[in-house]
BAFI-3210 file (N, C-alpha, C; in Angstrom, 3 decimals, decimal comma, padded with zeros to 6 digits):
// residues 279
n [1|2|3|4|5|6|7|8|9|10|11|12|13|14|15|16|17|18|19|20|21|22|23|24|25|26|27|28|29|30|31|32|33|34|35|36|37|38|39|40|41|42|43|44|45|46|47|48|49|50|51|52|53|54|55|56|57|58|59|60|61|62|63|64|65|66|67|68|69|70|71|72|73|74|75|76|77|78|79|80|81|82|83|84|85|86|87|88|89|90|91|92|93|94|95|96|97|98|99|100|101|102|103|104|105|106|107|108|109|110|111|112|113|114|115|116|117|118|119|120|121|122|123|124|125|126|127|128|129|130|131|132|133|134|135|136|137|138|139|140|141|142|143|144|145|146|147|148|149|150|151|152|153|154|155|156|157|158|159|160|161|162|163|164|165|166|167|168|169|170|171|172|173|174|175|176|177|178|179|180|181|182|183|184|185|186|187|188|189|190|191|192|193|194|195|196|197|198|199|200|201|202|203|204|205|206|207|208|209|210|211|212|213|214|215|216|217|218|219|220|221|222|223|224|225|226|227|228|229|230|231|232|233|234|235|236|237|238|239|240|241|242|243|244|245|246|247|248|249|250|251|252|253|254|255|256|257|258|259|260|261|262|263|264|265|266|267|268|269|270|271|272|273|274|275|276|277|278|279]
n.u [-108,568|-106,601|-103,776|-102,317|-102,924|-102,000|-099,159|-098,875|-099,305|-097,159|-094,733|-095,418|-095,666|-092,288|-091,447|-092,207|-090,890|-088,078|-087,723|-088,815|-085,993|-084,018|-084,972|-084,411|-081,332|-080,533|-081,165|-079,635|-077,112|-076,973|-077,074|-074,744|-072,850|-074,060|-072,755|-069,980|-069,892|-070,074|-068,171|-065,869|-066,031|-066,103|-063,465|-061,921|-062,939|-061,453|-059,269|-058,080|-058,982|-057,571|-054,799|-054,937|-055,159|-052,169|-051,532|-050,839|-052,608|-054,811|-057,345|-060,663|-062,091|-064,432|-067,325|-067,690|-064,723|-063,582|-064,593|-063,058|-060,429|-060,744|-061,698|-059,091|-057,114|-056,265|-058,387|-060,660|-063,006|-064,583|-064,563|-065,653|-068,287|-068,980|-069,101|-071,455|-073,236|-072,927|-074,073|-076,715|-077,575|-077,438|-079,726|-081,770|-081,835|-082,089|-084,758|-086,125|-086,459|-087,890|-090,376|-090,575|-090,190|-091,195|-092,391|-092,800|-090,927|-090,612|-091,400|-093,115|-091,788|-089,246|-089,087|-089,889|-087,595|-085,669|-086,918|-086,054|-083,350|-083,233|-084,104|-081,867|-079,821|-080,570|-080,355|-077,416|-076,700|-077,728|-076,191|-073,691|-073,796|-074,255|-071,846|-070,101|-070,516|-070,501|-068,020|-067,266|-067,259|-068,943|-070,542|-068,519|-069,351|-069,792|-070,550|-072,986|-074,418|-074,470|-076,300|-078,299|-079,129|-079,322|-081,644|-083,822|-083,954|-085,294|-087,499|-091,303|-091,198|-088,502|-086,255|-087,486|-087,248|-085,003|-083,655|-084,799|-084,358|-081,109|-081,591|-082,310|-080,284|-078,215|-079,386|-079,212|-077,010|-076,145|-077,420|-075,957|-073,573|-074,141|-075,170|-073,156|-071,350|-072,840|-072,410|-074,608|-074,386|-073,695|-075,861|-076,511|-074,959|-073,419|-073,005|-072,042|-070,118|-068,188|-065,528|-063,208|-060,197|-061,217|-063,313|-063,308|-061,864|-063,754|-065,676|-063,966|-063,479|-066,379|-067,243|-065,357|-065,348|-068,062|-068,895|-066,852|-068,551|-071,219|-070,202|-069,138|-071,914|-073,355|-071,895|-072,221|-074,824|-074,953|-073,434|-075,427|-077,837|-076,758|-076,373|-079,469|-080,253|-078,794|-079,482|-077,696|-076,438|-074,113|-073,151|-073,789|-072,297|-070,725|-069,337|-066,678|-065,794|-067,049|-065,010|-062,857|-063,314|-062,759|-060,314|-059,631|-060,094|-059,237|-058,301|-056,685|-055,240|-054,917|-057,321|-058,886|-057,450|-058,016|-060,807|-060,776|-058,974|-061,227|-063,270|-062,352|-062,083|-064,255|-065,345|-063,430|-065,197|-067,296|-066,751|-066,276|-068,692|-070,117|-069,239|-069,850|-072,647|-075,710|-078,198]
n.v [-004,980|-002,067|-000,805|001,217|-000,379|-002,655|-002,378|-001,177|-002,891|-004,595|-003,327|-003,221|-006,210|-006,586|-004,995|-006,281|-008,654|-007,486|-007,050|-009,216|-010,196|-008,447|-008,586|-011,692|-011,800|-009,997|-011,684|-013,929|-012,676|-012,476|-015,240|-015,967|-014,191|-014,771|-017,566|-017,391|-015,948|-017,414|-019,544|-018,387|-018,456|-020,840|-021,928|-020,718|-021,760|-024,157|-024,073|-023,099|-025,054|-027,216|-025,816|-026,339|-028,745|-029,551|-028,501|-025,591|-023,762|-021,973|-020,486|-020,266|-022,547|-021,479|-020,048|-017,399|-017,396|-017,492|-015,060|-013,035|-013,667|-012,424|-009,653|-009,302|-008,576|-006,132|-003,822|-005,116|-004,307|-003,433|-005,858|-007,435|-006,430|-006,903|-009,717|-009,794|-008,838|-010,862|-012,792|-011,968|-011,737|-014,372|-015,158|-014,081|-015,029|-017,663|-017,606|-016,606|-018,515|-020,312|-019,295|-017,885|-019,649|-022,124|-025,095|-028,309|-029,767|-028,762|-029,514|-029,508|-029,754|-029,381|-026,363|-025,681|-026,649|-024,631|-022,691|-023,123|-022,655|-020,194|-018,818|-019,969|-018,472|-015,781|-015,405|-016,246|-013,698|-012,144|-012,573|-011,999|-009,182|-008,346|-008,726|-007,521|-004,971|-004,747|-005,007|-007,673|-008,804|-010,554|-014,102|-017,225|-019,706|-022,216|-021,730|-020,509|-023,040|-024,266|-022,716|-022,128|-025,124|-025,639|-023,513|-024,971|-027,539|-027,159|-026,464|-027,508|-031,356|-030,793|-032,600|-034,338|-032,978|-031,529|-033,820|-034,680|-032,560|-033,177|-035,304|-034,388|-032,902|-035,176|-036,731|-034,734|-034,541|-036,642|-037,282|-034,868|-035,861|-038,504|-037,208|-036,238|-038,369|-039,472|-037,441|-035,951|-033,475|-032,475|-032,131|-029,756|-028,380|-026,454|-028,236|-028,386|-026,250|-027,420|-029,233|-032,022|-031,747|-029,681|-030,604|-032,738|-032,079|-030,070|-032,053|-033,613|-032,137|-031,352|-033,687|-034,534|-032,268|-032,363|-034,363|-034,119|-031,889|-032,808|-034,784|-033,109|-031,811|-034,410|-035,301|-033,381|-033,382|-035,337|-034,983|-033,241|-035,210|-036,539|-034,730|-034,409|-037,048|-037,447|-035,295|-033,181|-029,748|-029,359|-031,117|-030,699|-029,277|-026,852|-025,685|-025,502|-026,836|-029,488|-029,823|-030,002|-032,499|-034,420|-034,742|-036,159|-038,870|-042,389|-042,233|-039,920|-036,495|-036,626|-037,343|-034,966|-032,986|-034,187|-033,986|-031,202|-030,462|-031,466|-029,443|-027,070|-027,690|-027,558|-025,352|-024,325|-025,471|-024,109|-021,757|-022,414|-023,219|-020,447|-019,796|-021,912|-022,807|-023,685|-020,983]
n.w [-010,345|-009,905|-011,980|-010,362|-007,746|-008,057|-007,894|-005,897|-004,087|-004,799|-003,716|-001,450|-000,547|-001,177|000,327|002,806|002,760|002,565|005,199|006,709|005,954|007,083|009,801|010,074|009,612|011,561|014,026|013,447|013,528|016,405|017,359|016,413|017,811|020,458|020,669|020,387|022,967|024,400|023,927|024,881|027,856|028,159|027,255|029,100|031,737|031,198|031,424|033,552|034,807|033,888|035,193|037,621|037,624|037,067|039,469|039,384|039,840|041,684|041,095|041,118|039,113|037,108|036,202|037,285|037,930|035,306|034,427|036,498|035,185|033,031|033,683|034,745|031,899|029,795|029,151|030,336|031,428|029,375|028,112|029,537|029,344|026,962|026,672|028,588|026,454|024,318|025,862|026,310|023,684|023,039|024,213|023,281|020,594|021,297|022,436|020,403|018,733|020,090|020,246|017,035|015,476|013,588|011,605|010,239|011,467|013,948|016,808|019,782|021,640|021,432|021,041|023,716|024,675|023,781|024,422|027,728|027,572|026,558|028,875|030,549|029,480|029,592|032,406|032,834|031,880|032,813|035,338|034,507|033,873|036,559|037,903|036,348|036,557|039,252|040,387|040,263|043,105|045,381|046,157|045,700|043,392|044,261|047,027|046,196|045,525|047,233|049,171|047,534|047,726|050,302|051,257|049,078|050,392|052,918|052,342|051,871|051,362|050,105|049,650|048,177|045,732|045,541|045,161|042,495|041,002|041,030|039,901|037,254|036,353|035,992|034,164|032,038|031,524|030,649|028,633|026,910|026,552|025,274|022,948|021,815|021,198|019,448|017,440|016,883|016,771|014,384|012,577|012,547|012,031|008,667|006,556|004,047|003,916|005,408|004,823|004,022|006,101|007,817|008,515|009,994|012,001|013,009|013,806|015,818|017,840|018,562|019,264|021,297|022,973|024,044|025,309|027,588|028,824|029,335|030,890|033,209|033,912|034,563|036,605|038,948|039,412|040,533|042,638|043,990|044,362|046,303|048,415|048,780|049,657|052,012|053,521|053,626|052,587|052,211|050,603|047,980|044,907|043,307|039,646|039,917|042,445|041,768|039,616|040,510|042,499|040,525|040,545|042,781|041,998|041,801|039,278|039,336|039,493|036,350|035,100|036,090|034,146|031,981|031,398|031,708|029,380|027,499|027,872|026,940|024,421|023,794|023,936|021,916|019,846|020,393|018,899|016,510|015,927|016,098|013,611|011,432|012,402|011,056|011,457]
ca.u [-107,535|-106,049|-101,958|-101,751|-103,081|-101,128|-097,983|-098,800|-099,324|-096,012|-093,994|-095,343|-094,394|-091,249|-090,855|-092,389|-089,828|-086,923|-087,833|-087,983|-084,526|-083,032|-084,805|-083,062|-079,822|-080,003|-080,880|-078,520|-075,731|-077,008|-076,628|-073,053|-072,496|-073,968|-071,705|-068,572|-069,156|-070,279|-066,892|-064,650|-066,258|-065,514|-062,015|-061,497|-062,992|-061,187|-057,470|-058,208|-059,266|-056,038|-054,093|-055,150|-054,562|-050,861|-051,019|-050,213|-053,349|-055,541|-058,678|-062,197|-062,646|-066,215|-067,737|-066,704|-063,190|-063,499|-065,034|-062,249|-059,480|-061,264|-061,730|-057,709|-057,110|-056,389|-059,650|-061,364|-064,305|-065,291|-064,492|-067,004|-069,614|-069,056|-069,723|-072,989|-073,867|-072,821|-075,012|-077,819|-077,849|-077,808|-080,809|-082,782|-081,631|-082,777|-086,207|-086,828|-086,195|-088,921|-091,647|-091,077|-089,126|-092,310|-092,341|-092,930|-089,432|-090,633|-092,188|-093,521|-090,646|-088,014|-089,668|-089,868|-086,124|-084,925|-087,321|-085,239|-082,199|-083,078|-084,345|-080,774|-078,966|-080,751|-080,041|-076,359|-076,239|-077,801|-075,066|-072,449|-074,275|-074,016|-070,414|-069,253|-070,868|-070,043|-066,299|-066,787|-067,368|-069,924|-069,890|-068,576|-070,591|-069,978|-071,244|-074,130|-074,858|-074,871|-077,096|-079,427|-079,847|-079,695|-083,103|-084,612|-083,989|-086,232|-089,495|-091,471|-090,889|-087,286|-085,323|-087,683|-087,216|-083,448|-083,508|-085,416|-083,126|-079,800|-081,686|-082,353|-078,654|-077,470|-079,915|-078,722|-075,278|-075,862|-078,248|-075,386|-072,638|-074,345|-075,542|-071,879|-070,850|-073,399|-072,564|-075,821|-074,749|-073,322|-077,230|-076,826|-073,837|-073,328|-071,763|-071,675|-069,296|-067,361|-064,768|-062,229|-059,675|-061,643|-064,737|-062,753|-061,515|-064,530|-066,300|-063,488|-064,349|-067,840|-067,282|-064,686|-065,586|-069,403|-068,805|-066,568|-069,519|-072,039|-069,357|-069,411|-073,218|-073,563|-071,162|-072,692|-076,028|-074,576|-073,818|-077,203|-078,343|-076,075|-077,228|-080,918|-080,214|-078,081|-079,935|-076,779|-076,596|-072,686|-072,776|-073,586|-071,062|-070,735|-068,475|-065,417|-065,732|-067,341|-064,170|-061,874|-063,703|-062,166|-058,693|-059,682|-060,733|-058,228|-057,205|-056,260|-055,390|-055,095|-059,147|-059,297|-056,695|-058,734|-062,260|-060,484|-059,116|-062,441|-063,725|-061,518|-062,063|-065,689|-065,108|-062,966|-066,266|-068,454|-066,260|-066,430|-070,485|-070,455|-068,719|-070,389|-073,808|-077,066|-078,507]
ca.v [-004,000|-001,109|-000,820|001,394|-000,928|-003,722|-001,599|-000,465|-004,329|-005,394|-002,620|-003,842|-007,679|-006,312|-004,099|-007,269|-009,448|-007,430|-006,676|-009,977|-011,009|-008,308|-009,618|-012,895|-011,623|-009,756|-013,080|-014,931|-012,219|-012,497|-016,319|-016,098|-013,310|-015,771|-018,920|-016,559|-015,693|-019,177|-020,474|-017,588|-018,830|-022,560|-022,265|-019,813|-022,649|-025,160|-023,302|-022,763|-026,255|-027,386|-025,049|-026,980|-030,257|-029,535|-027,605|-024,418|-022,870|-021,247|-019,721|-020,880|-022,901|-021,992|-019,149|-016,452|-017,375|-017,135|-013,848|-013,035|-013,654|-011,557|-008,497|-008,760|-008,079|-004,912|-003,502|-006,017|-004,244|-003,400|-007,489|-008,235|-006,111|-007,381|-010,767|-009,470|-008,380|-011,702|-013,784|-011,363|-012,427|-015,729|-015,622|-013,340|-016,008|-019,018|-017,059|-016,253|-019,844|-020,827|-018,417|-017,514|-021,047|-022,803|-026,113|-029,473|-030,514|-028,144|-030,074|-028,638|-030,187|-028,728|-025,219|-025,527|-026,624|-023,203|-021,402|-023,278|-022,245|-018,551|-017,849|-019,949|-017,493|-014,568|-015,499|-015,941|-012,426|-011,130|-012,787|-011,359|-007,878|-008,198|-009,155|-006,714|-003,800|-004,747|-005,200|-009,104|-009,115|-011,624|-015,485|-018,314|-020,471|-023,383|-021,108|-020,343|-023,968|-024,600|-021,849|-022,770|-026,538|-025,457|-023,428|-025,767|-028,526|-026,347|-026,358|-029,133|-032,123|-030,149|-033,501|-034,912|-031,632|-031,377|-035,286|-034,653|-031,654|-033,504|-036,453|-034,066|-032,685|-036,149|-036,852|-033,825|-034,405|-038,067|-036,863|-034,066|-036,692|-039,341|-036,862|-035,991|-039,315|-039,813|-036,823|-035,275|-031,985|-032,370|-031,851|-028,055|-027,614|-026,320|-029,472|-028,042|-025,879|-028,098|-030,329|-032,557|-031,992|-029,041|-031,188|-033,698|-031,424|-029,728|-032,750|-034,286|-030,942|-031,458|-035,056|-034,860|-031,361|-032,442|-035,303|-033,812|-031,157|-033,575|-035,534|-032,160|-032,204|-035,225|-035,498|-031,863|-033,726|-036,677|-034,736|-032,943|-036,225|-037,071|-033,563|-034,792|-038,442|-037,360|-033,950|-032,132|-028,936|-029,370|-032,054|-029,766|-028,627|-025,996|-025,714|-025,620|-028,026|-030,616|-030,140|-030,433|-033,820|-035,536|-035,294|-037,407|-040,325|-043,132|-041,771|-038,566|-035,503|-036,855|-037,307|-033,612|-032,979|-034,482|-032,736|-029,463|-030,299|-031,275|-028,055|-025,972|-028,179|-027,413|-023,696|-024,265|-026,121|-022,660|-020,905|-023,034|-023,325|-019,543|-019,996|-022,672|-023,376|-022,933|-020,330]
ca.w [-010,013|-010,926|-012,510|-008,961|-006,485|-007,984|-007,873|-004,236|-003,132|-005,249|-003,352|000,018|-000,427|-001,104|001,667|004,041|002,475|003,281|006,729|007,497|005,663|008,191|010,837|010,034|009,725|012,929|015,086|013,224|014,346|017,512|017,699|016,603|019,181|021,665|020,775|020,754|024,270|025,161|023,957|025,910|028,844|028,422|027,098|030,235|032,583|031,279|031,165|034,977|035,410|033,832|035,832|039,234|037,407|036,901|040,496|039,320|039,986|042,681|040,798|040,612|037,679|037,431|035,459|038,445|037,906|033,968|034,535|037,103|034,439|031,735|034,196|034,715|031,114|029,563|028,801|030,969|032,076|028,185|027,443|030,372|029,121|025,568|027,034|028,845|025,658|023,573|026,553|026,110|022,291|022,704|025,091|022,129|019,697|021,670|021,993|018,980|018,224|020,981|019,810|016,015|014,532|012,939|010,672|010,261|012,187|015,159|017,852|020,986|022,760|020,544|021,674|025,081|024,650|023,302|025,320|028,937|027,281|026,658|030,503|031,308|029,233|030,341|034,085|032,627|030,890|034,044|036,311|034,065|034,091|038,126|038,088|035,824|037,299|040,798|040,322|040,678|044,281|045,610|046,602|045,088|042,162|044,866|048,115|045,845|045,172|048,989|049,488|047,134|047,997|051,596|051,178|048,658|051,523|053,773|051,443|052,083|050,173|049,811|049,929|046,847|045,026|045,442|044,330|041,362|040,278|040,728|038,447|035,739|036,160|035,626|032,919|030,932|031,178|030,151|026,949|026,286|026,373|024,200|021,714|021,234|021,060|018,465|016,428|016,513|016,549|012,547|012,009|013,098|011,138|007,344|006,268|002,313|004,066|006,149|004,032|004,386|007,408|008,564|008,880|010,941|013,302|014,205|014,622|017,153|018,703|019,128|020,305|022,634|024,161|024,457|026,555|029,049|029,121|029,889|032,234|034,364|034,374|035,652|038,294|039,676|039,537|041,653|044,209|044,329|044,550|047,535|048,996|049,292|050,135|053,115|053,998|053,955|051,379|052,181|049,607|046,835|044,678|042,159|038,843|040,313|043,089|041,008|038,780|041,343|042,526|039,348|041,208|044,212|042,096|041,520|038,226|039,745|038,564|035,097|034,772|036,009|033,389|030,325|031,400|031,656|027,996|026,810|027,999|026,280|023,400|023,706|023,848|020,492|019,184|019,956|018,094|015,220|015,731|015,614|012,321|010,859|012,611|010,098|012,017]
c.u [-106,768|-104,870|-101,677|-101,811|-102,100|-099,647|-097,732|-098,617|-097,800|-094,950|-094,083|-095,362|-093,105|-090,755|-091,169|-091,348|-088,508|-086,689|-087,803|-086,628|-083,623|-083,600|-083,997|-081,928|-079,702|-080,168|-080,116|-077,208|-075,852|-076,557|-075,373|-072,511|-072,500|-072,815|-070,546|-068,363|-069,199|-068,768|-065,477|-065,359|-065,698|-064,213|-061,135|-061,378|-061,949|-059,440|-057,248|-058,518|-058,220|-054,691|-053,945|-055,037|-053,240|-050,565|-050,328|-051,232|-054,205|-056,861|-059,678|-062,039|-064,226|-066,330|-067,324|-065,515|-062,901|-063,782|-063,634|-061,012|-059,886|-061,087|-060,165|-056,817|-057,129|-057,574|-060,645|-062,648|-064,915|-065,461|-065,929|-068,148|-069,982|-069,953|-071,425|-073,684|-074,308|-074,142|-076,294|-078,383|-078,328|-079,352|-082,021|-082,636|-082,245|-084,495|-086,783|-087,277|-087,547|-089,801|-091,815|-090,636|-090,434|-091,588|-092,436|-092,003|-089,422|-091,141|-092,229|-092,344|-089,378|-087,958|-089,344|-088,107|-085,408|-085,606|-086,428|-084,158|-082,258|-083,214|-082,846|-079,854|-079,251|-080,411|-078,353|-075,863|-076,717|-077,016|-073,865|-072,411|-073,590|-072,288|-069,602|-069,511|-070,526|-068,839|-065,995|-066,942|-069,562|-069,653|-069,761|-069,694|-070,677|-070,666|-072,469|-075,081|-075,341|-076,101|-078,351|-080,164|-080,330|-081,502|-084,073|-084,814|-085,004|-087,194|-089,927|-091,292|-089,653|-086,608|-086,079|-087,211|-086,004|-083,192|-083,564|-084,205|-081,981|-080,157|-081,525|-081,080|-078,093|-078,365|-079,646|-077,563|-075,244|-076,112|-077,175|-074,290|-072,721|-074,762|-074,271|-071,260|-071,546|-073,640|-073,639|-075,776|-074,351|-074,922|-077,311|-076,199|-074,172|-072,420|-071,212|-070,431|-068,118|-066,710|-063,884|-061,483|-060,347|-063,220|-064,344|-062,325|-062,363|-065,831|-065,604|-063,715|-065,145|-067,814|-066,890|-065,210|-067,258|-069,517|-068,077|-067,668|-070,252|-071,356|-069,488|-070,821|-073,385|-073,034|-071,928|-074,378|-075,866|-074,433|-074,822|-077,895|-077,855|-076,775|-078,593|-080,778|-079,827|-078,137|-079,068|-076,615|-075,102|-072,476|-072,961|-072,376|-071,504|-069,917|-067,310|-065,089|-065,884|-066,003|-062,797|-062,067|-063,101|-060,676|-058,412|-060,180|-059,290|-057,636|-056,882|-056,358|-055,441|-056,611|-059,228|-058,289|-057,243|-059,694|-061,787|-059,915|-060,305|-063,366|-063,294|-061,661|-063,288|-065,719|-064,456|-064,465|-067,235|-067,923|-066,533|-068,110|-070,824|-070,130|-069,863|-071,700|-074,876|-077,865|-080,161]
c.v [-003,292|-001,257|-000,314|000,317|-001,819|-003,056|-001,528|-002,013|-004,780|-004,909|-003,054|-005,213|-007,396|-005,790|-005,261|-007,996|-008,843|-006,980|-008,088|-010,543|-009,686|-008,319|-010,495|-012,750|-011,223|-010,656|-013,629|-014,029|-012,491|-013,811|-016,463|-015,492|-014,321|-016,998|-018,679|-016,308|-016,854|-019,985|-019,442|-018,204|-020,001|-022,609|-021,958|-021,137|-023,643|-025,159|-023,404|-024,242|-026,792|-027,313|-025,769|-028,447|-030,353|-029,148|-026,394|-023,191|-022,942|-020,801|-020,929|-021,274|-023,051|-020,383|-017,819|-016,301|-017,177|-015,620|-012,948|-012,553|-012,563|-010,169|-008,119|-008,468|-006,774|-004,715|-004,354|-005,684|-003,975|-004,701|-007,756|-007,866|-006,585|-008,920|-010,477|-009,550|-009,733|-012,830|-013,316|-011,807|-013,466|-016,419|-015,061|-014,448|-017,012|-018,596|-017,015|-017,555|-021,096|-020,317|-018,293|-019,028|-021,926|-024,020|-027,717|-030,763|-029,889|-028,566|-029,179|-028,746|-029,204|-026,915|-024,765|-025,878|-025,393|-022,404|-021,797|-022,867|-020,722|-017,812|-018,686|-018,840|-016,104|-014,534|-015,557|-014,579|-011,329|-011,007|-012,022|-009,919|-007,468|-007,933|-007,897|-004,907|-003,608|-004,964|-006,607|-009,488|-009,886|-013,086|-016,317|-019,044|-021,832|-022,894|-020,813|-021,849|-024,586|-023,744|-022,157|-023,990|-026,093|-025,079|-024,260|-026,747|-027,967|-026,378|-027,680|-029,608|-031,501|-031,311|-034,209|-033,775|-031,356|-032,631|-035,341|-033,586|-032,430|-034,802|-035,533|-033,486|-033,896|-036,572|-035,658|-033,919|-035,550|-037,806|-036,255|-035,042|-037,873|-038,647|-036,302|-036,901|-039,783|-039,012|-035,960|-033,638|-031,355|-031,834|-030,495|-027,325|-027,157|-027,097|-028,964|-027,288|-026,433|-029,178|-030,975|-032,681|-030,997|-029,352|-032,296|-033,578|-030,725|-030,967|-033,821|-033,114|-031,529|-033,097|-035,077|-033,640|-031,735|-033,456|-035,192|-032,923|-032,065|-034,549|-034,335|-031,884|-033,033|-035,568|-034,281|-032,987|-035,113|-036,034|-033,524|-034,012|-036,592|-035,637|-033,808|-036,081|-038,122|-036,115|-033,321|-031,331|-028,918|-030,244|-031,677|-029,318|-027,932|-026,291|-026,374|-026,975|-029,210|-031,126|-030,948|-032,123|-034,594|-035,765|-036,214|-038,630|-040,833|-042,527|-040,260|-037,272|-035,661|-036,701|-035,708|-033,084|-032,897|-033,869|-031,641|-029,405|-030,493|-030,300|-026,832|-026,551|-027,860|-025,945|-023,448|-024,364|-024,813|-022,000|-021,160|-023,157|-021,492|-019,335|-020,570|-023,163|-022,469|-022,308|-019,704]
c.w [-010,591|-011,006|-010,745|-007,771|-006,728|-007,566|-006,317|-003,770|-003,174|-003,691|-001,352|000,582|-000,239|000,016|002,957|003,994|002,822|004,599|007,253|007,184|006,912|009,638|011,148|010,158|010,783|014,012|014,692|013,438|015,666|018,095|017,861|017,314|020,552|021,734|020,845|022,428|024,920|025,396|024,759|026,677|029,439|028,188|028,549|031,653|032,389|031,217|032,688|035,110|035,413|034,827|036,988|039,013|037,536|038,279|040,354|039,411|040,967|042,103|040,783|039,211|037,342|036,292|036,341|037,875|036,482|034,290|035,431|036,052|033,438|032,223|034,184|033,519|031,142|028,961|029,183|031,117|030,466|027,771|028,534|029,994|027,430|025,921|027,439|027,061|024,466|024,467|026,290|024,643|022,156|023,478|024,113|020,699|019,837|021,653|021,011|018,509|018,695|020,444|017,996|014,929|014,603|011,994|010,964|011,517|013,573|016,099|019,173|021,814|022,469|021,330|022,941|025,491|024,561|024,512|027,237|028,430|027,211|027,952|030,829|030,903|029,536|031,428|033,669|032,511|032,392|035,241|036,028|034,530|035,532|038,546|037,682|036,306|038,903|041,247|040,815|041,966|044,451|046,132|045,598|044,538|043,784|046,377|047,837|045,602|046,695|049,773|048,737|047,441|049,488|051,662|050,352|049,612|052,499|053,184|051,928|050,550|049,707|049,249|048,363|045,847|044,685|044,720|043,142|040,718|040,061|039,587|037,277|035,533|035,322|034,330|031,573|030,671|030,409|028,884|026,291|025,889|024,887|023,093|021,196|020,720|019,123|016,968|015,877|016,078|014,946|011,787|011,550|012,434|009,650|006,990|004,775|002,801|004,959|005,675|004,420|005,861|008,121|009,172|009,954|012,068|014,100|014,747|015,961|018,225|019,662|019,856|021,535|023,750|024,975|025,530|027,788|029,678|029,958|030,893|033,556|035,040|035,147|036,784|039,217|040,135|040,316|042,793|045,140|044,975|046,305|048,725|049,450|050,137|051,350|054,178|054,092|052,398|051,318|050,844|048,394|046,678|043,705|041,237|039,052|041,397|042,521|039,756|039,587|042,448|041,606|040,203|042,076|043,362|041,610|040,467|038,434|039,133|036,744|034,462|034,666|034,527|031,842|030,289|031,078|029,924|027,373|027,087|027,666|024,797|022,841|023,377|022,669|019,719|019,110|019,166|016,595|014,821|015,103|014,185|010,783|010,877|011,612|011,548|011,992]
res [x|x|x|x|x|x|x|x|x|x|x|x|x|x|x|x|x|x|x|x|x|x|x|x|x|x|x|x|x|x|x|x|x|x|x|x|x|x|x|x|x|x|x|x|x|x|x|x|x|x|x|x|x|x|x|x|x|x|x|x|x|x|x|x|x|x|x|x|x|x|x|x|x|x|x|x|x|x|x|x|x|x|x|x|x|x|x|x|x|x|x|x|x|x|x|x|x|x|x|x|x|x|x|x|x|x|x|x|x|x|x|x|x|x|x|x|x|x|x|x|x|x|x|x|x|x|x|x|x|x|x|x|x|x|x|x|x|x|x|x|x|x|x|x|x|x|x|x|x|x|x|x|x|x|x|x|x|x|x|x|x|x|x|x|x|x|x|x|x|x|x|x|x|x|x|x|x|x|x|x|x|x|x|x|x|x|x|x|x|x|x|x|x|x|x|x|x|x|x|x|x|x|x|x|x|x|x|x|x|x|x|x|x|x|x|x|x|x|x|x|x|x|x|x|x|x|x|x|x|x|x|x|x|x|x|x|x|x|x|x|x|x|x|x|x|x|x|x|x|x|x|x|x|x|x|x|x|x|x|x|x|x|x|x|x|x|x|x|x|x|x|x|x|x|x|x|x|x|x]
***
């Protein structure tokens, strides 16, 4: 091989390395932006739920209510579109992990899970964009949950489908809570940069916030199962009604306040993930 060809091949390899490095940096930035967007929404949902627990709030404690809070702020429309970009970035990052991330530890189930999350955040991105462009008009999250459940119940084997969906939600909630209590999220963080009190704080945020998040998922799933058993779509509840139901337990508003605080902490943990997660 001539020297010119050797140099040409060397330049090609360097260019490929630089390209892959730039792609990795772009995807890393997308992931961090997505975690920030997720954190904003969870903090706002938790704050709205906490106001309800204290008897001083009437806004929906769900994604629509959180977006309404953002829209009311100065430069609210700009902030809404920033969230659209953030959720789009999260969908892109999750999708890249599903399609591009390979290795002995990346099993098919892990890639499928990332693919499902990518689709979920793509939907959230689309719904947030629709909210931002439509001035926040549309039905509430609770009304949408009832409508979707009603449509599903009318399908052949609808009760089985709705019941299965409720069981999946319960299972997801249980997995989220258990993984949080087992501190599995620490495997995804750059522990070399997390030391001392900072690591303790982030760990507490992840455990408490993850358990609260899983509790909400599981409770929503229980209501979906009840809708299937009773063949009544009104039994299904969105995030807002699910959170409000905690105030009607024997623990009263205190349980709702605890879950609300946990959701706020999960939002803060999302900010920490944007900073210290290994992407």
